[in-house]
C-alpha positions as a LaTeX table, in Angstrom:
\begin{tabular}{lrrr}
\hline
Residue & $x$ (\AA) & $y$ (\AA) & $z$ (\AA) \\
\hline
Met1 & 6.13 & $-6.54$ & $-9.96$ \\
Thr2 & 9.30 & $-4.56$ & $-9.85$ \\
Ile3 & 9.11 & $-0.78$ & $-10.13$ \\
Ala4 & 12.36 & 1.15 & $-9.88$ \\
Lys5 & 14.13 & $-2.10$ & $-8.86$ \\
Lys6 & 11.82 & $-2.66$ & $-5.89$ \\
Ala7 & 9.38 & $-5.53$ & $-5.28$ \\
Val8 & 5.92 & $-3.93$ & $-5.20$ \\
Phe9 & 2.64 & $-5.52$ & $-4.09$ \\
Gly10 & $-0.74$ & $-3.87$ & $-3.57$ \\
Leu11 & $-3.76$ & $-4.16$ & $-1.32$ \\
Ala12 & $-6.97$ & $-3.15$ & $-3.07$ \\
Gly13 & $-10.61$ & $-2.89$ & $-2.13$ \\
Trp14 & $-13.51$ & $-0.56$ & $-1.70$ \\
Ser15 & $-13.50$ & 1.90 & 1.18 \\
Gly16 & $-14.01$ & 0.30 & 4.57 \\
Pro17 & $-13.01$ & $-3.38$ & 4.27 \\
Gly18 & $-9.94$ & $-3.11$ & 6.50 \\
Lys19 & $-7.08$ & $-2.45$ & 4.07 \\
Thr20 & $-5.13$ & $-0.42$ & 6.63 \\
Thr21 & $-5.59$ & $-3.00$ & 9.38 \\
Leu22 & $-4.45$ & $-5.75$ & 7.01 \\
Ala23 & $-1.47$ & $-3.65$ & 5.86 \\
Glu24 & $-0.43$ & $-3.13$ & 9.47 \\
Lys25 & $-0.62$ & $-6.86$ & 10.24 \\
Leu26 & 1.19 & $-7.87$ & 7.03 \\
Ile27 & 3.96 & $-5.33$ & 7.58 \\
Arg28 & 4.46 & $-6.49$ & 11.16 \\
His29 & 4.57 & $-10.16$ & 10.08 \\
Ile30 & 6.86 & $-9.62$ & 7.06 \\
Val31 & 9.28 & $-7.53$ & 9.15 \\
Thr32 & 9.47 & $-10.32$ & 11.75 \\
Cys33 & 10.41 & $-12.64$ & 8.87 \\
Gly34 & 13.51 & $-10.49$ & 8.34 \\
Phe35 & 12.44 & $-8.29$ & 5.42 \\
Ser36 & 12.55 & $-4.51$ & 5.19 \\
Val37 & 9.21 & $-3.01$ & 4.16 \\
Ala38 & 8.24 & 0.41 & 2.85 \\
Ser39 & 4.63 & 1.41 & 2.37 \\
Ile40 & 2.76 & 3.81 & 0.15 \\
Lys41 & $-0.80$ & 4.78 & 1.09 \\
His42 & $-3.07$ & 6.43 & $-1.45$ \\
Ala43 & $-5.39$ & 9.18 & $-0.22$ \\
His44 & $-8.46$ & 9.92 & $-2.33$ \\
His45 & $-8.90$ & 13.40 & $-0.98$ \\
Lys46 & $-6.83$ & 16.46 & $-0.34$ \\
Phe47 & $-5.14$ & 15.83 & 2.97 \\
Asp48 & $-2.62$ & 17.64 & 5.10 \\
Ala49 & $-0.25$ & 15.62 & 7.26 \\
Asp50 & 1.44 & 18.80 & 8.41 \\
Val51 & 0.38 & 20.61 & 11.59 \\
Pro52 & $-1.02$ & 24.13 & 11.09 \\
Gly53 & 1.16 & 26.71 & 12.76 \\
Lys54 & 4.29 & 24.53 & 12.91 \\
Asp55 & 7.45 & 25.71 & 11.12 \\
Ser56 & 7.12 & 23.28 & 8.20 \\
Trp57 & 3.47 & 24.28 & 7.66 \\
Arg58 & 4.48 & 27.93 & 7.73 \\
His59 & 7.21 & 27.30 & 5.14 \\
Arg60 & 4.69 & 25.61 & 2.80 \\
Lys61 & 2.13 & 28.38 & 3.29 \\
Ala62 & 4.85 & 30.92 & 2.47 \\
Gly63 & 5.27 & 29.24 & $-0.92$ \\
Ala64 & 7.89 & 26.51 & $-0.63$ \\
Asp65 & 6.85 & 23.63 & $-2.88$ \\
Gln66 & 9.12 & 21.22 & $-0.96$ \\
Val67 & 9.82 & 21.15 & 2.77 \\
Leu68 & 11.98 & 18.51 & 4.39 \\
Val69 & 11.80 & 18.22 & 8.18 \\
Ser70 & 14.42 & 16.03 & 9.81 \\
Ser71 & 15.49 & 14.94 & 13.28 \\
Ala72 & 17.67 & 12.18 & 14.64 \\
Ala73 & 14.64 & 9.85 & 14.62 \\
Arg74 & 12.94 & 10.54 & 11.25 \\
Ser75 & 12.53 & 12.78 & 8.24 \\
Val76 & 9.43 & 13.94 & 6.43 \\
His77 & 9.50 & 15.37 & 2.93 \\
Phe78 & 6.44 & 17.42 & 2.01 \\
Ile79 & 6.08 & 17.96 & $-1.73$ \\
Glu80 & 3.28 & 20.02 & $-3.24$ \\
His81 & 1.63 & 18.62 & $-6.39$ \\
Pro82 & $-0.08$ & 21.63 & $-7.96$ \\
Glu83 & $-1.05$ & 20.00 & $-11.24$ \\
Glu84 & $-1.50$ & 16.26 & $-10.96$ \\
Glu85 & $-0.88$ & 13.33 & $-8.71$ \\
Pro86 & 2.52 & 11.70 & $-9.25$ \\
Ala87 & 2.64 & 8.25 & $-10.81$ \\
Leu88 & 3.16 & 5.32 & $-8.47$ \\
Asp89 & 6.50 & 4.41 & $-10.08$ \\
Asn90 & 7.72 & 7.96 & $-9.37$ \\
Leu91 & 6.79 & 7.58 & $-5.70$ \\
Val92 & 8.41 & 4.14 & $-5.47$ \\
Ser93 & 11.63 & 5.51 & $-6.99$ \\
Gln94 & 11.84 & 8.05 & $-4.13$ \\
Leu95 & 12.01 & 5.33 & $-1.46$ \\
Lys96 & 15.20 & 4.13 & 0.15 \\
Pro97 & 16.27 & 0.55 & $-0.69$ \\
Cys98 & 13.98 & $-2.08$ & 0.80 \\
Asp99 & 12.87 & $-5.65$ & 0.18 \\
Leu100 & 9.18 & $-4.92$ & $-0.38$ \\
Val101 & 6.96 & $-1.92$ & $-1.06$ \\
Leu102 & 3.42 & $-2.58$ & 0.16 \\
Val103 & 0.95 & $-0.30$ & $-1.59$ \\
Glu104 & $-2.44$ & 0.42 & $-0.05$ \\
Gly105 & $-4.95$ & 1.75 & $-2.53$ \\
Tyr106 & $-3.98$ & 2.58 & $-6.09$ \\
Lys107 & $-6.46$ & $-0.10$ & $-7.12$ \\
Lys108 & $-6.21$ & 0.83 & $-10.80$ \\
Glu109 & $-2.42$ & 0.40 & $-10.96$ \\
Ala110 & $-0.97$ & $-2.48$ & $-12.96$ \\
Ile111 & 0.74 & $-4.13$ & $-10.00$ \\
Pro112 & $-0.02$ & $-7.50$ & $-8.41$ \\
Lys113 & $-2.69$ & $-7.04$ & $-5.77$ \\
Leu114 & $-4.58$ & $-8.81$ & $-3.04$ \\
Glu115 & $-8.21$ & $-7.75$ & $-2.88$ \\
Ile116 & $-9.77$ & $-7.22$ & 0.53 \\
Tyr117 & $-13.44$ & $-8.12$ & 0.13 \\
Arg118 & $-16.17$ & $-7.79$ & 2.76 \\
Lys119 & $-19.66$ & $-9.02$ & 1.91 \\
Glu120 & $-21.28$ & $-6.63$ & 4.42 \\
Leu121 & $-20.12$ & $-3.61$ & 2.39 \\
Asp122 & $-22.56$ & $-4.69$ & $-0.34$ \\
Met123 & $-20.11$ & $-3.81$ & $-3.12$ \\
Pro124 & $-19.13$ & $-6.13$ & $-5.96$ \\
Pro125 & $-15.73$ & $-7.82$ & $-5.82$ \\
Leu126 & $-13.04$ & $-6.15$ & $-7.91$ \\
Tyr127 & $-11.19$ & $-9.28$ & $-9.05$ \\
Pro128 & $-13.49$ & $-10.21$ & $-11.95$ \\
Glu129 & $-12.64$ & $-6.90$ & $-13.67$ \\
Asp130 & $-8.98$ & $-6.56$ & $-12.63$ \\
Ser131 & $-6.46$ & $-9.09$ & $-13.94$ \\
His132 & $-3.82$ & $-7.67$ & $-11.58$ \\
Ile133 & $-5.71$ & $-8.98$ & $-8.55$ \\
Ile134 & $-4.09$ & $-12.35$ & $-8.00$ \\
Ala135 & $-5.58$ & $-13.31$ & $-4.63$ \\
Val136 & $-8.48$ & $-12.37$ & $-2.36$ \\
Met137 & $-8.93$ & $-12.03$ & 1.39 \\
Ser138 & $-12.58$ & $-12.39$ & 2.27 \\
Asp139 & $-14.93$ & $-12.86$ & 5.19 \\
Asp140 & $-17.21$ & $-14.85$ & 2.87 \\
Glu141 & $-16.79$ & $-17.78$ & 0.52 \\
Leu142 & $-16.63$ & $-16.44$ & $-3.01$ \\
Ala143 & $-18.43$ & $-18.96$ & $-5.21$ \\
Gly144 & $-16.71$ & $-19.40$ & $-8.53$ \\
Cys145 & $-13.55$ & $-17.52$ & $-7.56$ \\
Thr146 & $-10.54$ & $-19.37$ & $-8.99$ \\
Leu147 & $-7.96$ & $-17.16$ & $-7.29$ \\
Pro148 & $-6.25$ & $-18.10$ & $-4.03$ \\
Cys149 & $-8.61$ & $-17.02$ & $-1.22$ \\
Phe150 & $-7.49$ & $-16.29$ & 2.32 \\
Ala151 & $-9.46$ & $-16.02$ & 5.54 \\
Cys152 & $-9.14$ & $-12.65$ & 7.26 \\
Glu153 & $-7.06$ & $-14.06$ & 10.09 \\
Asp154 & $-4.57$ & $-15.93$ & 7.83 \\
Ile155 & $-1.87$ & $-13.24$ & 7.96 \\
Ala156 & 0.99 & $-15.77$ & 7.70 \\
Gly157 & $-0.60$ & $-17.39$ & 4.65 \\
Met158 & $-1.08$ & $-14.05$ & 2.88 \\
Ala159 & 2.43 & $-12.91$ & 3.76 \\
Asp160 & 3.94 & $-16.17$ & 2.46 \\
Phe161 & 1.89 & $-15.85$ & $-0.75$ \\
Ile162 & 3.08 & $-12.26$ & $-1.32$ \\
Leu163 & 6.72 & $-13.10$ & $-0.63$ \\
Ala164 & 6.61 & $-16.17$ & $-2.89$ \\
His165 & 4.88 & $-14.26$ & $-5.68$ \\
Leu166 & 7.59 & $-11.60$ & $-5.59$ \\
Gly167 & 10.37 & $-14.20$ & $-5.47$ \\
Leu168 & 11.48 & $-13.17$ & $-2.00$ \\
Glu169 & 12.80 & $-16.21$ & $-0.17$ \\
Arg170 & 11.68 & $-16.53$ & 3.42 \\
Arg171 & 14.52 & $-15.77$ & 5.81 \\
\hline
\end{tabular}
């Protein structure tokens, strides 16, 4: 799916199946294939990535609803959301140009997704109820699943599937 002229693909699953580990491996693999990747990670709780006592934290606590910290190596833009969480397309539109935006979480968004399913979590798979899940990575054979299924270690296969689905030609 394209949001704000960017190719967007999601990783979905219940808490604990290894979405972050898979995201890390996919990003590393896709970057080595010559693509630029941005990522968006959904947090289900109030979190603070800022360090208490540091200048940027002090600026936010003083009332600034946006604080941008920048150095020669990187920039961080803290934005307070007092009323509601911003929509995914709004977040995507804030990213610099890239080939792919890999989204971790946001399992209810209408974007193409790969479900990460682990039998040991004893939770039902999401794909039967979510038409946006177009493939599954699983540690177990999913009887009756008609979607493409990938073994946990098949990073290259999943990356190729994602790139092909988004129409990104392998470089």
